[in-house]
Structure formats: structure tokens, C-alpha cells
C-alpha positions in Angstrom: -0.2 -0.1 0.1 1.4 3.3 -1.0 1.4 6.4 1.6 1.8 10.0 0.7 2.5 12.3 3.9 1.6 16.2 2.9 0.7 18.8 5.8 -2.1 20.9 3.0 -3.8 19.9 -0.1 -4.4 23.3 -2.3 -6.2 23.0 -5.6 -4.4 23.8 -8.3 -6.5 26.0 -10.0 -9.8 27.7 -8.7 -11.4 26.8 -5.3 -12.2 23.3 -5.3 -10.3 20.4 -4.9 -11.7 16.7 -5.7 -10.3 13.9 -3.7 -11.2 10.1 -5.3 -13.4 9.4 -8.3 -17.2 8.0 -8.2 -17.5 5.0 -6.0 -14.7 5.4 -4.1 -14.5 5.2 -0.1 -12.5 7.2 1.9 -11.4 5.1 5.3 -10.4 7.1 8.4 -8.8 4.7 10.8 -9.9 3.9 14.1 -8.4 6.3 16.6 -8.0 9.3 13.6 -10.6 12.2 13.3 -10.9 14.4 11.1 -11.6 18.1 12.2 -13.4 20.7 10.1 -13.4 24.3 11.3 -15.1 25.4 8.7 -18.3 24.3 6.8 -19.3 20.1 6.0 -21.8 20.6 3.2 -23.7 17.3 1.8 -27.6 17.1 1.1 -27.2 13.3 2.5 -24.8 12.0 5.7 -25.0 8.3 6.0 -23.9 5.5 8.5 -21.0 3.0 8.4 -23.6 0.7 6.8 -24.7 3.1 4.3 -28.5 4.3 5.8 -29.5 7.4 5.5 -29.2 9.5 8.8 -29.6 13.0 7.9 -30.9 14.1 4.8 -32.4 17.1 2.9 -34.8 17.8 0.4 -36.1 21.6 -0.6 -36.6 23.0 2.8 -37.1 19.4 4.4 -34.8 18.1 6.9 -35.3 14.7 7.6 -33.7 12.7 10.8 -33.5 8.8 10.2 -34.9 6.6 8.1 -38.6 4.4 8.2 -38.1 2.2 11.7 -35.3 4.4 13.2 -35.7 5.8 17.0 -34.4 9.6 17.3 -33.3 10.1 20.4 -32.6 13.0 22.6 -29.6 12.2 25.2 -30.6 12.9 28.9 -30.2 16.1 30.0 -30.1 17.8 26.6 -32.5 19.7 25.5 -34.2 20.0 22.1 -34.9 23.3 20.8 -37.2 24.7 18.4 -39.1 21.3 18.0 -43.3 21.4 19.0 -46.8 20.8 17.8 -47.4 21.7 14.2 -50.4 24.3 14.3 -53.0 23.5 11.7 -55.3 26.3 9.7 -58.2 27.2 11.4 -61.0 24.5 11.4 -64.4 25.5 10.3 -66.2 22.2 9.6 -68.3 20.1 11.1 -65.7 17.0 11.4 -61.9 16.9 11.7 -59.6 13.9 12.1 -56.5 14.5 14.0 -53.1 13.5 13.7 -50.8 13.1 16.6 -48.4 15.9 16.6 -50.8 18.4 15.7 -52.2 21.5 17.1 -56.0 22.8 16.0 -57.4 26.2 16.3 -61.2 24.7 16.5 -63.3 27.5 15.2 -67.2 26.7 16.2 -69.2 29.9 15.4 -71.7 28.0 12.6 -71.7 24.8 14.1 -70.3 22.0 16.3 -67.2 19.9 15.4 -67.0 16.1 15.8 -62.9 15.6 16.4 -61.9 12.0 15.6 -59.0 11.2 17.5 -56.4 8.4 15.9 -57.2 5.1 15.7 -54.0 3.8 16.7 -51.3 6.1 19.5 -47.9 5.4 21.1 -46.9 7.0 24.9 -46.4 10.1 24.3 -48.4 11.0 21.5 -49.7 14.8 21.9 -52.8 16.4 20.3 -54.3 20.2 21.0 -57.6 21.9 20.2 -58.4 25.4 21.0 -60.9 27.5 21.0 -60.7 30.0 18.0 -63.7 32.0 18.3 -64.6 31.5 21.9 -67.5 29.6 21.0 -67.7 26.3 22.3 -70.3 27.5 24.8 -72.6 28.0 22.0 -71.3 24.6 19.8 -69.4 22.5 21.6 -66.8 20.2 20.5 -67.3 16.1 20.4 -64.0 13.7 20.7 -64.7 10.4 19.0 -61.5 8.4 20.8 -62.1 5.9 17.7 -61.4 2.7 19.4 -59.1 3.8 22.2 -59.8 4.5 26.1 -60.2 8.2 27.2 -59.4 9.0 30.7 -59.9 4.9 31.3 -63.2 4.6 29.3 -63.7 3.4 26.3 -65.3 4.8 23.4 -68.9 4.4 24.3 -68.8 7.2 26.8 -69.3 10.7 25.6 -66.8 13.1 25.3 -67.7 17.1 25.1 -66.2 20.1 25.6 -68.3 23.0 25.8 -66.4 26.2 27.7 -65.7 29.4 25.8 -62.0 30.1 25.3 -61.4 26.3 26.3 -58.1 24.5 25.0 -57.9 20.9 25.5 -54.0 19.5 25.4 -54.6 15.4 25.4 -51.5 12.9 25.5 -51.7 9.3 25.0 -50.3 7.2 27.8 -51.5 3.3 27.6 -54.3 0.7 26.6 -55.6 1.5 30.3 -56.2 4.9 30.5 -55.5 6.2 26.8 -55.8 9.7 26.1 -55.2 12.0 29.2 -56.2 15.8 29.4 -53.2 17.5 30.9 -55.3 20.5 32.7 -57.8 19.7 35.5 -60.6 21.4 34.5 -61.0 19.3 31.4 -60.4 16.1 33.4 -63.5 16.9 35.5 -65.6 17.7 32.0 -65.4 14.2 30.3 -65.8 11.7 29.6 -69.8 11.2 30.7 -71.7 7.5 30.5 -73.7 7.3 27.2 -77.4 8.4 27.3 -80.0 5.3 27.3 -81.7 4.6 24.2 -84.7 2.5 24.7 -87.3 2.6 27.6 -89.7 -0.1 29.7 -93.1 0.4 30.9 -93.7 -2.0 33.5 -96.3 -3.6 36.4 -99.4 -1.7 37.4 -103.2 -2.5 37.7 -105.9 -3.4 35.7 -108.4 -3.7 38.4 -106.4 -6.8 39.5 -102.0 -6.3 40.4 -100.4 -7.1 37.1 -96.6 -7.5 36.4 -96.7 -7.2 32.3 -93.9 -5.1 30.7 -93.6 -3.4 27.4 -90.5 -2.4 25.7 -90.0 1.1 24.3 -87.7 1.4 20.9 -85.4 4.6 20.7 -88.1 6.0 17.9 -90.5 6.3 20.8 -92.5 3.1 19.5 -94.1 0.9 22.2 -94.6 -2.9 22.0 -97.0 -5.1 23.1 -97.3 -7.0 26.0 -94.2 -8.9 27.5 -95.5 -11.8 29.4 -95.0 -10.2 33.6 -91.8 -11.3 35.6 -91.7 -11.0 39.2 -94.7 -10.3 41.2 -97.8 -8.3 40.1 -98.0 -5.1 42.1 -99.0 -1.5 41.5 -97.9 1.9 42.8 -94.0 0.8 42.5 -91.5 2.9 40.8 -88.6 2.7 38.6 -85.2 3.8 37.5 -82.1 3.0 35.3 -78.7 2.0 36.9 -75.3 0.8 35.7 -75.2 3.0 32.7 -77.8 0.7 30.4 -79.9 -1.2 32.9 -82.9 -0.2 35.0 -84.6 -1.4 38.6 -88.4 -2.0 39.7 -88.9 -1.7 43.2 -91.2 -1.5 46.2 -95.0 -1.1 45.7 -98.7 -2.8 46.6 -99.6 -6.2 45.9 -102.4 -5.9 48.5 -99.5 -5.0 51.3 -96.7 -3.0 51.0 -93.3 -4.6 49.7 -90.1 -3.9 48.9 -88.9 -6.5 46.6 -87.3 -4.9 43.4 -86.4 -6.5 39.9 -83.5 -5.8 37.9 -83.9 -5.3 34.0 -80.9 -6.4 31.8 -79.6 -4.3 29.0 -81.4 -5.9 26.5 -84.8 -5.1 28.6 -85.2 -9.2 30.0 -86.5 -8.9 33.9 -85.5 -10.6 36.6 -87.3 -12.6 39.0 -87.7 -11.0 42.6 -84.7 -10.0 44.8 -85.8 -10.0 48.2 -86.9 -6.6 49.4 -83.6 -4.3 51.5 -85.3 -1.0 53.2 -88.8 -0.3 54.2 -91.8 -1.8 52.4 -93.9 1.1 51.1 -95.9 2.1 47.6 -96.4 5.3 46.0 -92.9 6.6 46.1 -90.6 7.7 43.3 -87.2 7.1 41.8 -84.5 8.3 39.6 -80.8 7.9 38.7 -78.3 10.1 39.8 -74.2 9.9 39.7 -74.2 8.9 36.5 -74.7 5.1 36.9 -76.6 4.7 40.0 -80.5 5.5 41.2 -82.5 6.2 44.4 -85.9 5.3 45.8 -87.5 7.6 48.0 -90.0 9.1 49.8 -93.8 7.0 49.4 -96.5 5.5 51.9 -95.9 2.7 54.8 -99.9 3.7 56.3 -97.6 7.1 57.2 -96.4 8.9 54.6 -92.2 8.9 54.7 -89.1 10.7 53.4 -86.8 7.8 53.6 -84.8 7.2 50.5 -82.9 3.7 49.6 -80.0 4.0 47.2 -79.1 1.9 44.6 -75.4 1.0 43.5 -73.9 0.7 40.1 -74.4 -3.2 39.9 -77.9 -3.0 41.3 -77.7 -3.5 44.7 -80.2 -1.6 46.7 -78.7 0.0 49.9 -80.9 0.1 53.6 -83.0 3.0 54.7 -81.3 6.3 54.7 -83.1 9.0 57.3 -85.3 11.1 55.5 -85.0 14.8 54.3 -87.5 16.9 53.3 -91.6 16.7 53.8 -92.5 12.9 54.0 -95.3 12.7 51.4 -96.7 10.3 48.4 -98.0 10.0 44.9 -94.6 12.1 43.9 -92.8 12.0 40.6 -88.9 11.9 40.3 -86.5 12.2 37.4 -82.8 12.4 36.8 -81.5 16.0 35.9 -77.9 18.1 34.8 -76.0 14.8 34.1 -75.8 13.0 37.8 -78.3 14.3 39.8 -81.8 14.2 40.5 -84.8 15.8 41.5 -88.2 14.9 43.4 -91.2 16.9 43.1 -94.6 17.2 44.0 -96.9 15.1 45.7 -99.2 14.4 48.2 -100.0 14.1 52.5 -103.4 14.8 52.5 -103.3 17.6 50.3 -101.6 18.3 47.1 -97.9 19.7 47.0 -95.4 21.3 44.3 -92.2 21.8 46.4 -89.1 19.6 45.2 -86.0 17.9 46.7 -82.8 18.1 44.6 -80.7 14.8 45.0 -76.7 15.7 44.4 -74.4 13.7 42.6 -73.4 11.7 45.9 -77.4 11.0 46.5 -77.8 13.6 49.3 -81.1 15.0 49.1 -81.8 18.2 50.0 -84.3 20.2 52.1 -87.9 21.4 50.9 -87.5 24.1 47.9 -90.7 26.4 47.6 -93.0 24.8 44.9 -93.7 26.0 41.3 -96.3 25.5 39.3 -100.0 23.8 40.0 -99.8 21.4 43.2 -100.5 17.7 42.6 -100.2 14.1 42.9 -100.2 11.2 40.6 -97.8 12.8 38.0 -95.0 11.3 36.3 -91.4 12.9 35.5 -88.6 11.7 33.4 -85.1 13.3 31.6 -84.9 14.8 28.2 -82.5 17.1 26.3 -79.2 15.5 28.0 -79.5 16.8 31.1 -83.0 18.6 31.8 -86.4 16.8 32.9 -90.0 17.4 33.0 -92.7 16.6 35.3 -96.1 16.1 33.9 -100.2 15.2 34.3 -101.5 14.2 37.4 -104.3 15.1 39.9 -105.7 18.4 40.8 -108.9 17.8 41.8 -109.6 16.7 38.3 -107.0 15.5 35.8 -104.5 17.5 33.7 -101.9 17.5 31.3 -99.7 20.8 32.2 -96.2 19.9 32.0 -93.3 21.8 34.5 -89.3 21.8 32.7 -86.4 21.2 34.8 -83.2 23.0 34.2 -79.9 21.6 33.8 -79.5 23.3 37.3 -82.9 21.9 38.6 -84.7 25.2 38.2 -88.6 23.8 37.9 -90.5 26.4 35.5 -94.3 27.9 36.1 -96.7 25.4 34.2 -97.1 24.5 30.5 -100.5 24.4 29.1 -101.3 20.8 28.9 -101.2 18.9 25.7 -102.9 15.5 25.3 -105.5 13.7 27.8 -105.3 14.9 30.8 -104.8 11.9 33.5 -102.9 10.3 36.7 -101.2 7.0 37.9 -99.1 7.2 34.5 -95.4 6.6 34.0 -92.7 8.3 32.4 -89.3 8.0 31.2 -86.4 9.3 28.7 -85.2 7.3 25.3 -83.6 7.6 22.1 -80.6 9.8 24.2 -82.1 12.9 24.6 -86.1 12.4 24.6 -88.8 11.0 26.8 -92.6 9.7 26.7 -95.0 9.4 29.4 -97.5 6.5 29.6 -100.7 4.4 30.1 -102.4 5.8 33.7 -106.0 6.6 34.4 -108.8 9.2 33.3 -111.4 7.4 35.5 -110.7 4.6 33.2 -107.4 3.0 32.5 -105.5 4.2 29.4 -102.6 3.1 27.4 -102.2 6.0 25.0 -98.9 7.8 25.5 -97.0 11.2 24.9 -93.5 11.8 23.3 -91.7 14.6 24.1 -89.2 15.9 22.3 -85.6 16.8 23.0 -86.6 20.8 23.2 -89.2 19.8 26.1 -92.2 20.3 23.6 -95.2 17.0 24.5 -96.7 15.6 21.4 -100.8 15.0 21.3 -101.8 11.5 22.1 -100.6 8.7 20.3 -102.7 5.3 20.0 -102.5 3.1 23.2 -100.4 -0.4 22.4 -100.6 -2.8 25.2 -102.7 -3.5 28.4 -104.5 -0.2 29.8 -103.5 0.4 33.0 -102.6 2.5 35.9 -99.9 2.6 39.0 -97.2 1.4 36.9 -93.8 2.6 36.6 -91.2 3.1 33.9 -87.5 3.4 33.4 -84.8 3.8 30.5 -82.3 1.0 29.7 -79.6 0.1 26.6 -77.3 2.5 25.6 -77.2 0.9 21.9 -79.9 2.1 19.7 
């Protein structure tokens, strides 16, 4: 091997020096170093195996190749890197990409944002309220098969505060996407709404245990053969996110037995009663996946309550709060709270009692609207409630809407046949239905309630006409 020793190589003419020919390799032995005090210029830098380490095409610089991992050493800082902010999003849908940040303008519409279908630990996305209009038109997050704050993608994730910014980072398969800010963590996700409903039990002159299922479009099905002890003057509520429970009532004597309803609308046999046996009580869902039975009549008017866990287990009596009464109604409101209202203690009342998202019943709120008994109530609109119909000394069809903060509105002129001892439940995610009851004669007519709380005219009855029945929503599947 020949050896050339020089201290300096200079061009013979011009400013360029060429070393070797195309295809040649220049090897620097181990322990030797090349020091460059000027510029080192190349469009591509490769490793010893010929794989690209750094390349540039136009104004784009690429670090590594497909399958490589680009790391920053511990203690080192990478400056100038960050999320890529995109142009303003004004459409009603967005398919987001990890590593991007988005200005979301909901001036004209809500925006449903689909997250990536796969993600790795540390993937990050930011959504920001461009026009401060999320309070009017919210954003809806579809987690696209991945978990969000530990809940699967059947849960609803919505944000609706003006000026809000949502900064989410993916963790793992268990918790999924997690918002970094506390206010965002407390807002989402929430359980999906129920889609179907069930009317059950009651009296035709004799106690029955038949049920009638209601589809997600509000269509009532014909009778299903009864399961469990026939009784009347019971109550029902949703629990567990997609199931329901019938409880208590009158068989000739007061009872405290319950019957669970599966997410497919199948009623189970009797569960031994817990708590004080009573009838003419009310029930509602609260806390997102639990329920509460309250008030009623044992021979005396009572205000005791019994909480129901997310698995349908009824707790022992809780000391009553508020005016003891019977023939009242109850419904969920505000997404996770409940309200008991109206009723009878020898005279009609319009007082209400709010229930917190932990199942604590508040003292009486001064009544609004016509005092009456034997009415019904249900949730509607996603976070509101409606009391309707009943008896004031005559059969009425008036309604009273309840806001998402639990404020009861004055009477709305009645629509449909005035009646009492009916039942009501939510259906279709955000609507409600009143059904059955008595006008002096038993009826099976129903009245649908829109997601804005408007009650429709009578729908011809389906199933056995009866009164003193109960109803609840069930199933998150349409």
C-alpha cells in the first residue's frame, strides 16, 4: 500500500479540491479524527452501513429513516421542536393527527373530532377554541376505539366552555388519552345516554307484572309476559349506565322487593326486599350510573330514601329529608343529579327536593307550578327533566320543565289527555315518553316529548291499559 504524507492540499486552480472518483470510499482508521473548522456540506449523511442519518430535500430536513428511533440524550434539550399548528378548522368534522395542534372555530356548527385509531405513549394533540364559541357550539371527541381517561369509546366526551384549550397526551391502553389540565379532566367523559325504555307492572283492576318495551324511536311494543310479583304503585329508575330496576309497591300489602332489568330489556325474578316496604314512592337515576328510591307511604307518609349501586344493589334506609309525602315523581337532571317533586300528604304539593351527584337529598324547595299528585317525570334533552300530568282535583295534562341546574319552570299548558297514575321515562338519548294511566278509566295512550321539552299529542295506546305502573330507560344501544 502506497503512502502519501503532506501537511496541506490546495487546489491547483479555482477553489474546489476533488478527492477520488465516483464510487470510491475514504476510510478513517479507528483513533483518527477529521477536524472541520469550516462548513461541511452534503445533502445526505449516511452511517457506516450506508443508511441515511440526515437528509435534506428542498426545505425539508429528515432525521433518520423509516423504523429508526430518534432520541435526545438525557440532560439534553431539543429547542425549536413542538406541535405543528394547523390552519383554522371550521367544518363539522375533523380527523386529527398526533403531533398536531388545531384551532377549532365553532361559530357556525359543532365539531366532531376523531382521534387516531392507534397511538403510542407520549403522542400529543391540542385543540383550542379559536372564536370563543365552544359554549354555544361544543366540540365532541370520538376516541376511535381507544380509551379516554380510562373509559372506552362508548362514553361521550364533549367540551363546551368558551376559550377552552384541550391538551391531551396518550398514555397506554388502560387510561388512553389523558387531558393535562384539571378543568378538562373533570368535564369528560360521561356515560352514554339510554336509548330505550320499559313500562312495567301496574293495575288493570288487578295487579299485573306485564311490561312494554319502547324503541329508540319511541314506539311502544305489545305486552311481554310478566316476570316477578304483580304489583302496583311501585317506582323504577335506570342504573349501571344501561340497565333498570323496578322496586317496592303494593300487592295488597306494602313490599320492598326489586326486579332488575338487563341492558336488553329482560326483567329478572324478584330480589328480596331491602329497606322499608312502601308504595306510591318515586325513583330516579343519579351519579351517572346509580339510582335512588325515595318517599312513599307505609300507612304513614315517609321521606326515607334507598340508594342503588351501579350494580343494582339496594342499600338500607337513609333517614328522610324534606316533607314526607307520597304520589310524587322523580327524574334525573344535570347529567348526574336528580329531583323529587310534587306529591300528596292529605293535600297536594308542588315542593321539590334536589339530589346531589353523591345521592344526598336536599331540604324542600318552595313549589313552582300547580300542586298535584300522581304525576310522572322523566329526563330529556340530555341534562333536563320534565314533570307532567297528574291530579289537582281533576285530571290535568300540564307540564313543568326543569333546567339543567334543577330550577322548575311555571306551568306549560297541557297537551294530550289529562290523566293520573301514569309513568314516564327517557328514550332515544335525549327524548322522553309519558304513558298509560287513568282518566277514571284505564288507558294505554302515550305522549312523546322532544329533546326541547315539547309534548306531542296522544299516540294510540299499545298494550294493556293500566294505571299505577312505573317506567325507566335502559340500553345504550340504539
